[in-house]
GUFI-999862 format. One record per residue: residue number from 1; residue in one letter; x, y, z of N, C-alpha, C, CB in turn. Coordinates in Angstrom, 2 decimals, decimal comma. Last residue first. Glycine has a CB too. Layout:
% GUFI-999862
site i: NUM aa: a nx: X ny: Y nz: Z cax: X cay: Y caz: Z cx: X cy: Y cz: Z cbx: X cby: Y cbz: Z
...
% end
This chain:
% GUFI-999862
site i: 102 aa: a nx: 26,12 ny: -147,69 nz: 139,60 cax: 25,15 cay: -147,23 caz: 140,67 cx: 25,77 cy: -146,78 cz: 142,22 cbx: 24,13 cby: -148,48 cbz: 140,87
site i: 101 aa: p nx: 27,42 ny: -147,24 nz: 136,42 cax: 27,84 cay: -147,65 caz: 137,91 cx: 26,47 cy: -146,90 cz: 138,90 cbx: 29,72 cby: -146,85 cbz: 138,37
site i: 100 aa: d nx: 24,79 ny: -148,25 nz: 133,87 cax: 25,55 cay: -146,98 caz: 134,80 cx: 25,90 cy: -147,59 cz: 136,16 cbx: 24,45 cby: -145,51 cbz: 135,14
site i: 99 aa: l nx: 24,60 ny: -150,34 nz: 131,38 cax: 24,60 cay: -149,79 caz: 132,69 cx: 25,61 cy: -149,17 cz: 133,20 cbx: 24,36 cby: -150,60 cbz: 133,49
site i: 98 aa: i nx: 23,12 ny: -152,36 nz: 128,55 cax: 24,10 cay: -150,90 caz: 129,16 cx: 23,81 cy: -150,10 cz: 130,24 cbx: 24,18 cby: -149,77 cbz: 128,21
site i: 97 aa: h nx: 23,02 ny: -155,38 nz: 127,43 cax: 22,79 cay: -154,46 caz: 128,64 cx: 23,74 cy: -153,36 cz: 128,64 cbx: 22,94 cby: -155,20 cbz: 129,99
site i: 96 aa: l nx: 22,19 ny: -156,92 nz: 124,66 cax: 23,11 cay: -156,08 caz: 125,30 cx: 22,20 cy: -155,11 cz: 126,19 cbx: 24,05 cby: -155,32 cbz: 124,22
site i: 95 aa: r nx: 21,96 ny: -159,99 nz: 123,03 cax: 21,15 cay: -159,48 caz: 124,44 cx: 22,30 cy: -158,34 cz: 124,47 cbx: 20,99 cby: -160,76 cbz: 126,10
site i: 94 aa: v nx: 22,03 ny: -161,40 nz: 119,69 cax: 22,69 cay: -160,95 caz: 121,05 cx: 21,68 cy: -159,91 cz: 121,68 cbx: 24,27 cby: -160,20 cbz: 120,81
site i: 93 aa: g nx: 21,23 ny: -164,37 nz: 117,86 cax: 20,81 cay: -163,37 caz: 118,73 cx: 21,93 cy: -162,84 cz: 119,63 cbx: 19,72 cby: -163,88 cbz: 119,53
site i: 92 aa: k nx: 22,75 ny: -166,31 nz: 117,08 cax: 21,18 cay: -166,17 caz: 116,60 cx: 20,68 cy: -164,93 cz: 117,08 cbx: 20,17 cby: -167,35 cbz: 117,16
site i: 91 aa: v nx: 25,58 ny: -166,57 nz: 115,08 cax: 24,90 cay: -166,04 caz: 116,28 cx: 23,45 cy: -165,92 cz: 115,47 cbx: 25,64 cby: -164,46 cbz: 117,02
site i: 90 aa: y nx: 27,12 ny: -168,09 nz: 113,08 cax: 27,25 cay: -168,34 caz: 114,46 cx: 26,11 cy: -167,87 cz: 115,26 cbx: 28,43 cby: -167,75 cbz: 114,93
site i: 89 aa: n nx: 27,24 ny: -166,18 nz: 110,96 cax: 26,41 cay: -167,94 caz: 110,76 cx: 26,35 cy: -168,62 cz: 112,21 cbx: 27,53 cby: -169,29 cbz: 109,59
site i: 88 aa: k nx: 28,39 ny: -164,17 nz: 111,53 cax: 27,17 cay: -164,17 caz: 111,18 cx: 26,44 cy: -165,49 cz: 111,24 cbx: 27,15 cby: -163,65 cbz: 110,02
site i: 87 aa: v nx: 30,85 ny: -164,06 nz: 111,68 cax: 30,44 cay: -164,57 caz: 112,74 cx: 29,18 cy: -164,82 cz: 112,55 cbx: 30,67 cby: -163,90 cbz: 113,77
site i: 86 aa: r nx: 31,87 ny: -162,21 nz: 109,66 cax: 32,88 cay: -163,51 caz: 109,81 cx: 31,56 cy: -164,27 cz: 110,50 cbx: 34,64 cby: -163,32 cbz: 110,98
site i: 85 aa: e nx: 30,65 ny: -159,95 nz: 109,88 cax: 30,48 cay: -160,87 caz: 108,66 cx: 30,68 cy: -162,20 cz: 109,08 cbx: 31,46 cby: -160,58 cbz: 107,51
site i: 84 aa: r nx: 31,39 ny: -158,95 nz: 112,49 cax: 30,28 cay: -159,64 caz: 112,57 cx: 29,68 cy: -160,27 cz: 111,01 cbx: 29,32 cby: -158,66 cbz: 113,31
site i: 83 aa: y nx: 34,24 ny: -158,34 nz: 111,95 cax: 34,06 cay: -159,65 caz: 112,80 cx: 32,52 cy: -160,18 cz: 112,72 cbx: 34,46 cby: -159,33 cbz: 114,43
site i: 82 aa: a nx: 33,76 ny: -156,16 nz: 109,87 cax: 34,27 cay: -157,72 caz: 109,51 cx: 34,10 cy: -158,52 cz: 110,31 cbx: 35,54 cby: -157,98 cbz: 109,28
site i: 81 aa: l nx: 32,87 ny: -154,42 nz: 112,25 cax: 31,95 cay: -154,98 caz: 111,09 cx: 32,37 cy: -156,23 cz: 110,47 cbx: 31,84 cby: -154,00 cbz: 109,94
site i: 80 aa: m nx: 35,12 ny: -154,41 nz: 114,07 cax: 33,86 cay: -154,92 caz: 114,32 cx: 32,85 cy: -155,38 cz: 113,07 cbx: 33,25 cby: -153,90 cbz: 115,10
site i: 79 aa: h nx: 36,91 ny: -153,09 nz: 112,21 cax: 37,37 cay: -154,51 caz: 112,80 cx: 35,95 cy: -155,11 cz: 113,19 cbx: 38,52 cby: -154,40 cbz: 114,25
site i: 78 aa: p nx: 35,81 ny: -150,48 nz: 111,76 cax: 35,83 cay: -151,74 caz: 110,94 cx: 36,12 cy: -153,08 cz: 110,96 cbx: 36,34 cby: -151,58 cbz: 110,26
site i: 77 aa: a nx: 33,19 ny: -149,67 nz: 114,19 cax: 34,82 cay: -149,68 caz: 114,00 cx: 34,85 cy: -150,82 cz: 112,98 cbx: 35,84 cby: -150,04 cbz: 115,51
site i: 76 aa: g nx: 31,09 ny: -149,25 nz: 115,27 cax: 30,92 cay: -148,98 caz: 114,01 cx: 32,67 cy: -149,03 cz: 113,50 cbx: 29,99 cby: -147,48 cbz: 113,84
site i: 75 aa: l nx: 30,91 ny: -149,77 nz: 117,96 cax: 29,94 cay: -150,57 caz: 117,16 cx: 30,00 cy: -150,47 cz: 115,58 cbx: 28,58 cby: -150,16 cbz: 117,58
site i: 74 aa: h nx: 32,67 ny: -147,75 nz: 119,08 cax: 33,11 cay: -149,22 caz: 118,63 cx: 32,25 cy: -149,90 cz: 117,94 cbx: 33,42 cby: -150,09 cbz: 119,67
site i: 73 aa: a nx: 31,13 ny: -145,69 nz: 118,92 cax: 32,48 cay: -145,79 caz: 117,67 cx: 32,88 cy: -147,23 cz: 117,77 cbx: 34,09 cby: -144,70 cbz: 118,00
site i: 72 aa: q nx: 29,79 ny: -146,50 nz: 121,06 cax: 29,11 cay: -146,11 caz: 119,81 cx: 30,01 cy: -146,20 cz: 119,04 cbx: 28,49 cby: -144,90 cbz: 119,69
site i: 71 aa: l nx: 31,47 ny: -146,27 nz: 123,14 cax: 30,81 cay: -147,46 caz: 122,85 cx: 30,19 cy: -147,27 cz: 121,23 cbx: 29,60 cby: -147,72 cbz: 124,08
site i: 70 aa: a nx: 32,03 ny: -143,66 nz: 122,81 cax: 33,11 cay: -144,72 caz: 122,78 cx: 32,46 cy: -145,69 cz: 122,48 cbx: 33,91 cby: -145,01 cbz: 123,92
site i: 69 aa: a nx: 30,01 ny: -142,51 nz: 123,97 cax: 30,07 cay: -142,01 caz: 122,90 cx: 31,54 cy: -143,27 cz: 122,28 cbx: 30,28 cby: -140,14 cbz: 123,10
site i: 68 aa: v nx: 29,50 ny: -143,48 nz: 126,43 cax: 28,66 cay: -143,90 caz: 125,76 cx: 29,06 cy: -143,69 cz: 124,27 cbx: 27,52 cby: -143,37 cbz: 126,19
site i: 67 aa: s nx: 32,88 ny: -143,97 nz: 127,79 cax: 31,32 cay: -143,25 caz: 127,56 cx: 30,79 cy: -143,97 cz: 126,79 cbx: 31,12 cby: -141,83 cbz: 126,98
site i: 66 aa: a nx: 34,49 ny: -145,52 nz: 128,63 cax: 34,65 cay: -144,41 caz: 129,36 cx: 33,58 cy: -143,49 cz: 129,03 cbx: 35,92 cby: -143,85 cbz: 129,17
site i: 65 aa: w nx: 33,32 ny: -149,25 nz: 129,32 cax: 33,73 cay: -148,11 caz: 128,04 cx: 33,78 cy: -146,83 cz: 128,97 cbx: 32,37 cby: -147,89 cbz: 126,55
site i: 64 aa: k nx: 33,63 ny: -152,58 nz: 129,74 cax: 33,86 cay: -151,22 caz: 130,41 cx: 34,18 cy: -150,14 cz: 129,02 cbx: 35,35 cby: -151,36 cbz: 131,64
site i: 63 aa: e nx: 32,04 ny: -155,77 nz: 129,52 cax: 33,00 cay: -154,80 caz: 128,77 cx: 32,64 cy: -153,44 cz: 129,61 cbx: 32,67 cby: -154,67 cbz: 126,92
site i: 62 aa: v nx: 32,15 ny: -159,02 nz: 128,65 cax: 31,95 cay: -158,08 caz: 130,08 cx: 33,04 cy: -156,81 cz: 129,14 cbx: 32,81 cby: -159,03 cbz: 132,16
site i: 61 aa: v nx: 29,93 ny: -161,19 nz: 127,05 cax: 31,09 cay: -160,60 caz: 126,89 cx: 30,68 cy: -159,38 cz: 128,10 cbx: 31,43 cby: -160,14 cbz: 125,19
site i: 60 aa: t nx: 28,74 ny: -164,50 nz: 126,89 cax: 29,14 cay: -163,30 caz: 127,44 cx: 30,08 cy: -162,67 cz: 127,45 cbx: 29,06 cby: -163,25 cbz: 128,25
site i: 59 aa: v nx: 27,71 ny: -167,04 nz: 124,78 cax: 29,31 cay: -166,36 caz: 125,37 cx: 28,65 cy: -164,80 cz: 125,97 cbx: 30,87 cby: -166,02 cbz: 123,67
site i: 58 aa: a nx: 26,25 ny: -169,87 nz: 124,57 cax: 26,38 cay: -169,10 caz: 124,93 cx: 27,57 cy: -168,29 cz: 124,97 cbx: 25,97 cby: -169,36 cbz: 125,59
site i: 57 aa: d nx: 25,57 ny: -173,31 nz: 124,33 cax: 25,73 cay: -172,38 caz: 122,97 cx: 25,73 cy: -170,69 cz: 123,34 cbx: 24,27 cby: -172,74 cbz: 121,83
site i: 56 aa: a nx: 26,02 ny: -174,13 nz: 127,16 cax: 26,97 cay: -174,41 caz: 126,01 cx: 26,73 cy: -173,54 cz: 124,68 cbx: 26,84 cby: -175,93 cbz: 125,63
site i: 55 aa: g nx: 24,41 ny: -171,91 nz: 129,31 cax: 24,35 cay: -172,94 caz: 128,48 cx: 25,68 cy: -173,08 cz: 127,55 cbx: 23,11 cby: -172,77 cbz: 127,70
site i: 54 aa: l nx: 23,82 ny: -169,95 nz: 131,38 cax: 23,39 cay: -169,63 caz: 130,12 cx: 23,87 cy: -170,95 cz: 129,07 cbx: 24,04 cby: -168,12 cbz: 129,73
site i: 53 aa: a nx: 22,94 ny: -170,54 nz: 134,36 cax: 23,77 cay: -170,86 caz: 133,64 cx: 22,61 cy: -170,63 cz: 132,37 cbx: 24,53 cby: -172,27 cbz: 134,04
site i: 52 aa: q nx: 22,15 ny: -168,85 nz: 136,98 cax: 21,37 cay: -168,90 caz: 136,04 cx: 22,18 cy: -169,29 cz: 134,96 cbx: 20,69 cby: -167,78 cbz: 135,88
site i: 51 aa: q nx: 22,82 ny: -169,69 nz: 140,55 cax: 23,38 cay: -169,49 caz: 139,26 cx: 22,38 cy: -169,85 cz: 137,76 cbx: 24,68 cby: -170,42 cbz: 139,33
site i: 50 aa: q nx: 21,59 ny: -170,54 nz: 142,98 cax: 21,25 cay: -169,42 caz: 142,25 cx: 21,87 cy: -168,95 cz: 140,52 cbx: 21,64 cby: -168,42 cbz: 143,28
site i: 49 aa: p nx: 23,49 ny: -173,03 nz: 143,38 cax: 21,82 cay: -173,13 caz: 143,27 cx: 21,37 cy: -171,65 cz: 142,51 cbx: 20,98 cby: -173,28 cbz: 145,09
site i: 48 aa: i nx: 26,39 ny: -173,46 nz: 142,60 cax: 25,70 cay: -172,58 caz: 143,23 cx: 24,49 cy: -172,84 cz: 142,70 cbx: 26,15 cby: -171,28 cbz: 143,14
site i: 47 aa: g nx: 28,07 ny: -175,27 nz: 141,33 cax: 27,32 cay: -175,58 caz: 141,84 cx: 26,57 cy: -175,01 cz: 142,67 cbx: 27,63 cby: -176,21 cbz: 142,07
site i: 46 aa: t nx: 29,98 ny: -174,07 nz: 138,87 cax: 30,23 cay: -173,92 caz: 140,50 cx: 29,40 cy: -174,29 cz: 141,43 cbx: 30,40 cby: -172,70 cbz: 140,91
site i: 45 aa: q nx: 31,28 ny: -173,21 nz: 136,41 cax: 30,61 cay: -174,65 caz: 136,62 cx: 31,13 cy: -174,69 cz: 138,27 cbx: 31,32 cby: -176,16 cbz: 135,40
site i: 44 aa: a nx: 30,87 ny: -170,59 nz: 134,38 cax: 31,67 cay: -171,29 caz: 135,29 cx: 30,43 cy: -172,42 cz: 135,89 cbx: 32,44 cby: -170,15 cbz: 136,51
site i: 43 aa: d nx: 29,81 ny: -169,72 nz: 130,82 cax: 29,65 cay: -170,41 caz: 132,22 cx: 30,58 cy: -170,86 cz: 133,32 cbx: 29,12 cby: -171,41 cbz: 132,01
site i: 42 aa: v nx: 32,26 ny: -167,50 nz: 129,79 cax: 31,34 cay: -168,45 caz: 129,56 cx: 30,82 cy: -169,00 cz: 130,89 cbx: 31,91 cby: -169,48 cbz: 128,70
site i: 41 aa: a nx: 33,33 ny: -164,41 nz: 128,08 cax: 33,47 cay: -165,15 caz: 129,39 cx: 32,18 cy: -166,36 cz: 129,13 cbx: 33,22 cby: -163,96 cbz: 130,92
site i: 40 aa: p nx: 35,40 ny: -162,29 nz: 126,43 cax: 34,54 cay: -162,76 caz: 126,68 cx: 34,55 cy: -163,93 cz: 127,63 cbx: 34,15 cby: -162,86 cbz: 125,72
site i: 39 aa: g nx: 36,25 ny: -158,70 nz: 127,18 cax: 36,40 cay: -160,01 caz: 126,71 cx: 35,23 cy: -160,87 cz: 127,14 cbx: 37,69 cby: -160,57 cbz: 127,17
site i: 38 aa: y nx: 37,33 ny: -155,50 nz: 127,86 cax: 36,84 cay: -156,03 caz: 126,87 cx: 37,12 cy: -157,54 cz: 126,91 cbx: 37,30 cby: -155,36 cbz: 125,76
site i: 37 aa: e nx: 37,73 ny: -152,15 nz: 129,47 cax: 37,93 cay: -153,45 caz: 129,64 cx: 36,85 cy: -154,24 cz: 128,55 cbx: 37,74 cby: -153,77 cbz: 131,22
site i: 36 aa: l nx: 38,03 ny: -150,01 nz: 128,16 cax: 38,72 cay: -149,87 caz: 129,29 cx: 38,83 cy: -151,48 cz: 130,44 cbx: 37,90 cby: -148,53 cbz: 129,96
site i: 35 aa: c nx: 38,06 ny: -147,87 nz: 125,44 cax: 37,81 cay: -149,16 caz: 126,00 cx: 38,74 cy: -149,27 cz: 127,38 cbx: 38,16 cby: -150,34 cbz: 124,84
site i: 34 aa: g nx: 39,10 ny: -145,29 nz: 124,66 cax: 37,76 cay: -145,19 caz: 125,61 cx: 37,35 cy: -146,65 cz: 126,41 cbx: 36,37 cby: -144,75 cbz: 124,56
site i: 33 aa: q nx: 40,07 ny: -145,91 nz: 121,70 cax: 40,00 cay: -145,30 caz: 122,56 cx: 38,50 cy: -145,10 cz: 123,36 cbx: 40,58 cby: -144,36 cbz: 122,09
site i: 32 aa: e nx: 41,00 ny: -149,90 nz: 121,19 cax: 40,19 cay: -148,37 caz: 121,03 cx: 40,10 cy: -147,32 cz: 122,13 cbx: 38,70 cby: -148,59 cbz: 120,76
site i: 31 aa: a nx: 42,26 ny: -151,46 nz: 122,16 cax: 42,99 cay: -150,63 caz: 121,60 cx: 42,37 cy: -149,37 cz: 121,70 cbx: 43,28 cby: -151,00 cbz: 120,37
site i: 30 aa: r nx: 40,86 ny: -153,67 nz: 122,81 cax: 41,23 cay: -153,10 caz: 123,80 cx: 42,05 cy: -151,80 cz: 123,46 cbx: 41,85 cby: -154,04 cbz: 124,53
site i: 29 aa: v nx: 40,07 ny: -154,35 nz: 119,95 cax: 38,81 cay: -153,63 caz: 120,64 cx: 39,67 cy: -152,82 cz: 121,94 cbx: 37,41 cby: -154,96 cbz: 121,28
site i: 28 aa: p nx: 42,36 ny: -155,42 nz: 118,90 cax: 41,90 cay: -154,17 caz: 118,34 cx: 41,19 cy: -153,74 cz: 119,32 cbx: 41,16 cby: -154,19 cbz: 117,08
site i: 27 aa: g nx: 42,64 ny: -157,86 nz: 120,91 cax: 43,56 cay: -156,63 caz: 120,91 cx: 42,86 cy: -155,58 cz: 120,15 cbx: 45,01 cby: -156,92 cbz: 120,24
site i: 26 aa: v nx: 40,07 ny: -158,98 nz: 120,34 cax: 40,11 cay: -158,65 caz: 121,41 cx: 41,17 cy: -157,41 cz: 121,37 cbx: 40,34 cby: -159,79 cbz: 122,22
site i: 25 aa: i nx: 39,57 ny: -160,30 nz: 117,60 cax: 39,45 cay: -158,99 caz: 117,74 cx: 39,43 cy: -158,30 cz: 119,03 cbx: 38,48 cby: -158,71 cbz: 117,15
site i: 24 aa: k nx: 40,43 ny: -163,30 nz: 117,93 cax: 40,95 cay: -162,08 caz: 116,83 cx: 40,62 cy: -160,48 cz: 117,19 cbx: 40,14 cby: -162,35 cbz: 115,29
site i: 23 aa: h nx: 38,34 ny: -163,97 nz: 119,28 cax: 39,98 cay: -163,96 caz: 119,89 cx: 40,40 cy: -162,72 cz: 119,39 cbx: 41,13 cby: -165,26 cbz: 119,31
site i: 22 aa: f nx: 36,26 ny: -164,64 nz: 117,72 cax: 36,34 cay: -163,49 caz: 118,70 cx: 37,47 cy: -162,79 cz: 119,27 cbx: 35,80 cby: -163,84 cbz: 119,68
site i: 21 aa: e nx: 37,02 ny: -166,87 nz: 116,50 cax: 36,93 cay: -165,39 caz: 115,74 cx: 37,08 cy: -164,35 cz: 116,74 cbx: 35,48 cby: -165,10 cbz: 114,94
site i: 20 aa: a nx: 36,98 ny: -168,46 nz: 118,54 cax: 38,51 cay: -168,64 caz: 117,56 cx: 38,43 cy: -167,14 cz: 116,82 cbx: 38,48 cby: -170,25 cbz: 116,07
site i: 19 aa: l nx: 34,24 ny: -168,67 nz: 119,13 cax: 35,77 cay: -167,83 caz: 120,27 cx: 36,49 cy: -167,98 cz: 119,24 cbx: 36,65 cby: -168,66 cbz: 121,95
site i: 18 aa: f nx: 33,14 ny: -169,52 nz: 116,93 cax: 32,57 cay: -168,53 caz: 117,15 cx: 34,00 cy: -168,01 cz: 118,23 cbx: 30,91 cby: -168,79 cbz: 117,68
site i: 17 aa: d nx: 34,03 ny: -172,43 nz: 117,40 cax: 34,55 cay: -171,11 caz: 116,13 cx: 34,24 cy: -169,79 cz: 116,39 cbx: 33,83 cby: -171,23 cbz: 114,63
site i: 16 aa: s nx: 33,01 ny: -173,04 nz: 120,06 cax: 34,63 cay: -172,91 caz: 119,77 cx: 34,88 cy: -172,31 cz: 118,48 cbx: 35,42 cby: -174,33 cbz: 119,78
site i: 15 aa: r nx: 30,13 ny: -172,61 nz: 119,60 cax: 30,99 cay: -171,94 caz: 120,13 cx: 32,29 cy: -171,75 cz: 119,91 cbx: 30,92 cby: -172,17 cbz: 120,96
site i: 14 aa: t nx: 28,49 ny: -174,15 nz: 117,79 cax: 29,62 cay: -173,38 caz: 117,18 cx: 30,32 cy: -172,41 cz: 118,16 cbx: 29,08 cby: -172,58 cbz: 115,97
site i: 13 aa: g nx: 26,69 ny: -176,17 nz: 118,88 cax: 27,63 cay: -176,49 caz: 118,60 cx: 28,85 cy: -175,70 cz: 117,99 cbx: 27,27 cby: -177,25 cbz: 118,11
site i: 12 aa: p nx: 23,64 ny: -173,92 nz: 117,81 cax: 24,50 cay: -175,19 caz: 118,46 cx: 25,72 cy: -175,81 cz: 118,31 cbx: 23,99 cby: -176,12 cbz: 118,32
site i: 11 aa: a nx: 24,52 ny: -170,65 nz: 117,52 cax: 23,85 cay: -171,97 caz: 116,76 cx: 24,42 cy: -173,23 cz: 117,40 cbx: 24,22 cby: -172,03 cbz: 115,06
site i: 10 aa: l nx: 24,12 ny: -168,61 nz: 120,37 cax: 24,87 cay: -169,05 caz: 119,48 cx: 24,25 cy: -170,21 cz: 118,76 cbx: 26,06 cby: -169,30 cbz: 120,02
site i: 9 aa: e nx: 23,83 ny: -165,31 nz: 121,87 cax: 23,29 cay: -166,74 caz: 122,05 cx: 23,78 cy: -167,29 cz: 120,57 cbx: 21,43 cby: -166,85 cbz: 122,38
site i: 8 aa: i nx: 25,55 ny: -163,27 nz: 123,94 cax: 25,56 cay: -163,67 caz: 122,45 cx: 24,89 cy: -165,04 cz: 122,50 cbx: 27,12 cby: -163,74 cbz: 121,74
site i: 7 aa: i nx: 25,30 ny: -160,52 nz: 125,82 cax: 24,97 cay: -162,28 caz: 125,84 cx: 24,59 cy: -162,35 cz: 124,42 cbx: 23,55 cby: -162,98 cbz: 126,99
site i: 6 aa: a nx: 27,09 ny: -158,23 nz: 127,16 cax: 26,44 cay: -158,84 caz: 125,69 cx: 26,54 cy: -160,08 cz: 126,08 cbx: 27,23 cby: -158,57 cbz: 124,15
site i: 5 aa: i nx: 27,01 ny: -155,38 nz: 129,35 cax: 27,24 cay: -157,17 caz: 129,21 cx: 26,26 cy: -157,54 cz: 127,84 cbx: 26,50 cby: -158,26 cbz: 130,96
site i: 4 aa: v nx: 28,98 ny: -152,58 nz: 130,07 cax: 28,18 cay: -153,25 caz: 129,08 cx: 28,11 cy: -154,87 cz: 129,11 cbx: 28,71 cby: -152,81 cbz: 127,78
site i: 3 aa: h nx: 29,29 ny: -149,65 nz: 132,17 cax: 29,30 cay: -151,15 caz: 131,80 cx: 28,63 cy: -151,96 cz: 130,67 cbx: 28,85 cby: -151,72 cbz: 132,79
site i: 2 aa: i nx: 30,79 ny: -146,60 nz: 131,68 cax: 29,61 cay: -147,45 caz: 131,64 cx: 30,27 cy: -148,85 cz: 131,38 cbx: 28,50 cby: -146,99 cbz: 130,47
site i: 1 aa: m nx: 31,50 ny: -143,43 nz: 132,70 cax: 31,87 cay: -145,11 caz: 132,47 cx: 30,57 cy: -145,42 cz: 132,40 cbx: 32,76 cby: -146,08 cbz: 133,71
% end
């Protein structure tokens, strides 16, 4: 199993539109072989001083995959290719962290 944290940096003011498109792919992604967890998250308002907020123009995707091969298949899935085309004007950058459980 691997963990994936994807931090998506968005053009200012586009988070609502981006999330509307993102939510359309959650079901198909969760149905992919090897997907154990997949969903978007935004900064929680906690008041905890150590929190490093990403801000209003970012979405974090929390994922778990059965294997790197399952993640690679996901990245090339037709619904992901179509989604990337739909959100390309919202996304400024993506940081992908792929982690092994320790």
